[in-house]
C-alpha positions as CSV (number, residue, x, y, z in Angstrom):
1,M,63.3,187.5,57.4
2,L,66.0,187.7,55.2
3,P,68.6,190.6,55.5
4,K,67.5,193.2,53.2
5,A,72.1,193.5,53.5
6,V,74.8,192.4,54.7
7,V,78.0,194.0,56.8
8,F,81.0,192.2,57.1
9,F,83.6,193.5,59.5
10,D,87.0,193.0,60.0
11,L,88.3,193.3,63.8
12,D,91.8,194.3,64.4
13,G,92.4,197.9,62.9
14,T,88.5,198.0,61.7
15,L,86.0,197.5,64.6
16,Y,88.6,197.8,67.0
17,N,90.7,200.7,67.7
18,S,94.2,201.3,68.1
19,Q,93.7,200.0,72.0
20,H,91.9,196.9,70.6
21,Q,88.5,198.2,71.9
22,L,85.1,198.2,70.4
23,V,84.0,202.1,70.4
24,A,80.9,203.7,71.4
25,S,79.9,204.6,67.5
26,S,80.3,201.3,66.6
27,L,78.1,199.3,69.0
28,Q,75.7,202.2,68.1
29,A,76.0,201.4,64.5
30,I,75.5,197.7,64.9
31,K,72.7,198.1,67.0
32,Q,71.0,200.5,64.1
33,L,72.0,197.6,61.0
34,R,70.0,195.1,62.8
35,Q,66.9,197.5,63.2
36,N,67.2,198.3,59.9
37,N,67.0,194.5,58.9
38,I,70.8,194.4,57.5
39,L,72.9,191.6,59.0
40,P,76.3,192.5,60.8
41,V,78.7,189.5,60.2
42,I,82.3,189.5,61.4
43,A,85.1,188.1,59.7
44,T,88.2,187.9,61.3
45,G,91.8,186.1,61.5
46,R,91.1,185.5,65.1
47,A,90.2,182.4,66.6
48,R,86.4,182.5,68.2
49,A,87.8,181.8,72.1
50,E,89.3,185.4,71.1
51,I,86.5,187.1,69.9
52,D,83.6,185.7,72.8
53,N,83.9,189.1,74.7
54,T,83.3,191.1,71.6
55,L,80.0,188.7,70.1
56,A,78.3,189.5,73.6
57,I,79.3,192.7,73.8
58,T,78.0,193.7,70.1
59,G,75.2,190.2,69.9
60,I,76.5,189.6,66.9
61,D,75.8,185.7,65.8
62,S,77.2,184.8,62.8
63,F,81.1,185.2,62.1
64,I,84.5,183.8,60.0
65,T,87.0,182.9,61.8
66,T,90.9,182.3,61.3
67,N,90.4,183.8,57.5
68,G,87.7,181.3,56.9
69,A,88.8,178.6,58.4
70,A,85.5,178.5,60.8
71,V,82.1,180.3,59.5
72,T,78.9,180.2,61.9
73,L,75.5,181.3,60.9
74,H,73.1,182.6,63.3
75,N,75.2,180.8,66.5
76,Q,75.7,177.6,64.0
77,Q,78.7,176.5,62.9
78,I,77.9,175.6,59.1
79,Y,81.7,175.1,58.2
80,H,85.2,174.7,59.8
81,D,88.7,173.3,58.0
82,Y,91.6,172.1,60.1
83,I,95.4,171.9,58.9
84,A,96.5,168.3,58.3
85,P,99.3,167.8,61.3
86,Q,102.1,166.7,58.7
87,L,101.8,170.5,57.2
88,C,101.5,171.9,61.1
89,H,105.3,170.1,61.6
90,Q,106.6,171.3,58.4
91,V,105.7,175.5,59.6
92,V,107.4,174.7,62.8
93,T,110.1,172.9,61.4
94,L,111.4,176.0,59.5
95,A,109.8,178.4,62.1
96,R,112.6,176.8,64.5
97,Q,115.5,177.3,61.6
98,L,114.7,180.7,61.2
99,G,114.2,181.3,65.1
100,D,110.2,182.2,65.1
101,T,107.5,181.1,67.0
102,V,104.0,179.3,65.8
103,S,101.3,179.7,67.5
104,F,98.5,177.1,67.4
105,Y,94.6,178.0,67.2
106,N,91.1,176.1,67.0
107,D,87.8,177.4,67.9
108,D,88.3,176.8,71.7
109,H,92.4,176.8,72.5
110,E,95.4,178.4,71.9
111,A,99.0,177.5,72.5
112,I,102.8,178.3,71.3
113,D,105.5,175.7,70.3
114,H,108.2,177.8,72.4
115,A,108.5,180.8,74.2
116,T,110.7,183.8,72.3
117,P,111.2,186.9,74.0
118,L,109.2,188.8,70.8
119,S,106.2,185.5,71.5
120,L,106.0,186.6,75.3
121,A,105.9,190.5,74.4
122,R,103.0,189.6,71.7
123,H,101.3,188.2,74.5
124,R,101.6,191.0,77.3
125,Y,100.5,193.1,74.7
126,L,97.2,191.1,74.3
127,G,96.7,190.8,78.2
128,K,97.5,186.6,77.7
129,V,99.5,184.3,79.3
130,A,101.1,181.9,77.1
131,Q,100.6,178.3,77.1
132,V,103.7,176.2,76.0
133,D,102.7,173.1,74.1
134,P,105.0,172.3,71.1
135,L,102.9,168.9,70.2
136,F,99.6,170.7,70.4
137,Y,99.1,169.9,66.6
138,Q,99.2,166.1,67.3
139,K,96.7,166.4,70.0
140,Q,94.1,169.3,68.6
141,P,92.9,169.9,65.6
142,V,94.5,173.2,64.1
143,Q,92.5,175.7,62.4
144,L,94.8,178.7,62.0
145,L,98.8,179.0,62.2
146,L,100.5,182.4,63.2
147,I,104.0,182.2,62.5
148,I,105.7,185.1,65.0
149,A,108.4,186.6,63.6
150,A,109.7,190.0,62.6
151,Q,109.3,191.2,59.3
152,Q,112.4,190.3,57.4
153,E,112.1,190.0,53.5
154,Q,114.5,186.8,53.3
155,H,112.7,184.6,55.8
156,D,109.2,185.5,54.3
157,Q,110.0,184.8,51.0
158,Q,111.6,181.7,52.5
159,Y,108.3,180.9,54.3
160,R,106.6,181.2,50.8
161,E,108.5,179.0,48.6
162,Q,108.6,176.1,51.3
163,L,105.2,175.9,52.4
164,G,103.1,178.2,49.7
165,Q,102.4,175.2,47.7
166,N,99.9,173.7,50.3
167,L,99.8,176.6,52.7
168,K,98.5,180.1,52.5
169,L,100.5,182.9,54.1
170,Y,99.5,186.6,55.1
171,R,101.7,188.7,56.7
172,T,99.1,190.6,59.1
173,S,101.6,192.6,61.1
174,D,104.9,193.4,61.4
175,Y,105.4,190.1,63.7
176,T,102.9,188.2,62.6
177,I,102.3,186.0,59.2
178,D,98.5,184.0,59.2
179,T,99.1,180.3,57.9
180,I,95.9,178.5,57.1
181,N,95.0,175.9,54.0
182,K,95.1,176.8,50.6
183,N,91.4,176.3,50.2
184,C,90.4,178.8,53.1
185,S,90.2,182.5,52.9
186,K,87.6,185.4,54.2
187,K,86.2,185.2,50.5
188,A,85.5,181.2,50.8
189,G,84.1,182.0,54.5
190,I,81.8,184.9,53.2
191,Q,80.7,182.7,49.8
192,R,79.6,179.4,52.0
193,L,77.9,182.1,54.9
194,L,75.9,183.7,51.8
195,T,74.8,180.7,50.2
196,A,73.6,179.1,53.6
197,L,71.8,182.0,54.0
198,A,70.5,181.3,50.8
199,I,70.2,185.1,49.6
200,N,68.8,186.9,46.6
201,K,72.2,187.7,44.6
202,Q,70.9,191.0,43.8
203,V,71.1,191.8,48.1
204,P,73.8,194.3,48.4
205,T,77.3,193.1,50.7
206,Y,79.6,195.7,52.0
207,A,83.0,194.8,53.9
208,F,85.0,197.0,56.0
209,G,88.8,196.2,56.0
210,D,92.5,197.2,56.9
211,S,94.8,194.8,56.2
212,N,96.0,191.9,53.5
213,N,93.8,189.0,54.4
214,D,90.7,191.9,53.7
215,L,92.0,191.6,49.7
216,E,90.3,188.3,48.7
217,M,87.2,189.5,51.2
218,F,87.2,192.9,48.8
219,S,86.8,190.7,45.8
220,M,83.6,189.0,47.2
221,V,81.4,192.0,48.1
222,K,79.6,194.6,45.9
223,H,80.7,197.4,47.9
224,P,84.5,196.9,49.7
225,I,85.2,199.7,52.6
226,A,88.8,200.6,53.4
227,M,89.4,202.2,56.9
228,G,91.4,205.5,56.8
229,N,94.3,203.2,58.5
230,A,94.2,200.5,56.0
231,L,97.6,199.6,54.0
232,P,97.8,201.5,50.2
233,V,97.2,198.2,48.3
234,V,93.6,197.7,50.5
235,K,93.1,201.1,50.1
236,Q,93.6,200.9,46.3
237,A,91.0,197.7,46.0
238,A,88.1,199.6,47.7
239,E,85.1,201.6,46.5
240,Y,85.3,203.9,49.4
241,I,88.3,205.1,52.4
242,T,86.3,205.8,55.7
243,T,87.9,207.6,58.6
244,D,90.0,205.4,60.3
245,H,89.6,203.0,63.2
246,N,90.0,206.0,65.8
247,S,88.1,208.4,64.2
248,D,84.4,206.7,63.8
249,G,85.4,205.1,60.6
250,I,82.9,202.0,61.0
251,I,80.0,204.8,61.5
252,N,80.7,207.2,59.0
253,G,81.2,204.2,56.3
254,L,77.8,202.8,57.3
255,K,76.3,206.4,56.7
256,H,78.1,207.3,53.5
257,F,76.2,204.2,52.2
258,K,72.9,205.3,53.8
259,L,72.8,201.9,55.7
260,I,72.3,203.6,59.0
């Protein structure tokens, strides 16, 4: 049976609260969506290996990861995209020049090119142990490069100017820049998933988000919903602003649109 609606959820700052946890009201909301024949889909900058626990807890089986570089529908991967090794090398070289670290991601693995105090602090915050492998991109496919860099406009501009011709860069926090191939985005991932679903264009689509990498996703759905904690530019692009990720924003947004 085809779904009567599709809802896309970002994770960090959206489906996750500020402690990077799923709240009970969101879990209940996802359960109700499925009972109402509405398909919940995760759309995140995170890699597949980072969301396995979330998939298990929520029962969600369709997801767009690494900002659209991988798309999975009903547990079957329908698309993947990898960054060429020479482009990875360019990113690593520039990051080294600017004193920053690069994390490499694919569906199953993560590594950093070298350790810095900021990269180690980030891994501790996330409860991870950093695997250091400067040649990871020569041995493994890479879907996403995460530049771990404190926000400095001069450095951000250098990244955009020197890498922007072939890569798409999103400043997603005060200390991270998501980097993917030009043809990838959450928007493109949504398009690929909806095409694979073969649903009628009249089927309503919704998306919840909070950050820069959600803006293109918002342009792909009929009803973009910003979290109360979203960036101002994201709120401006939204049809509706719900409460924040610590205040039942997901369930309140779904109730507003009468999806549950």
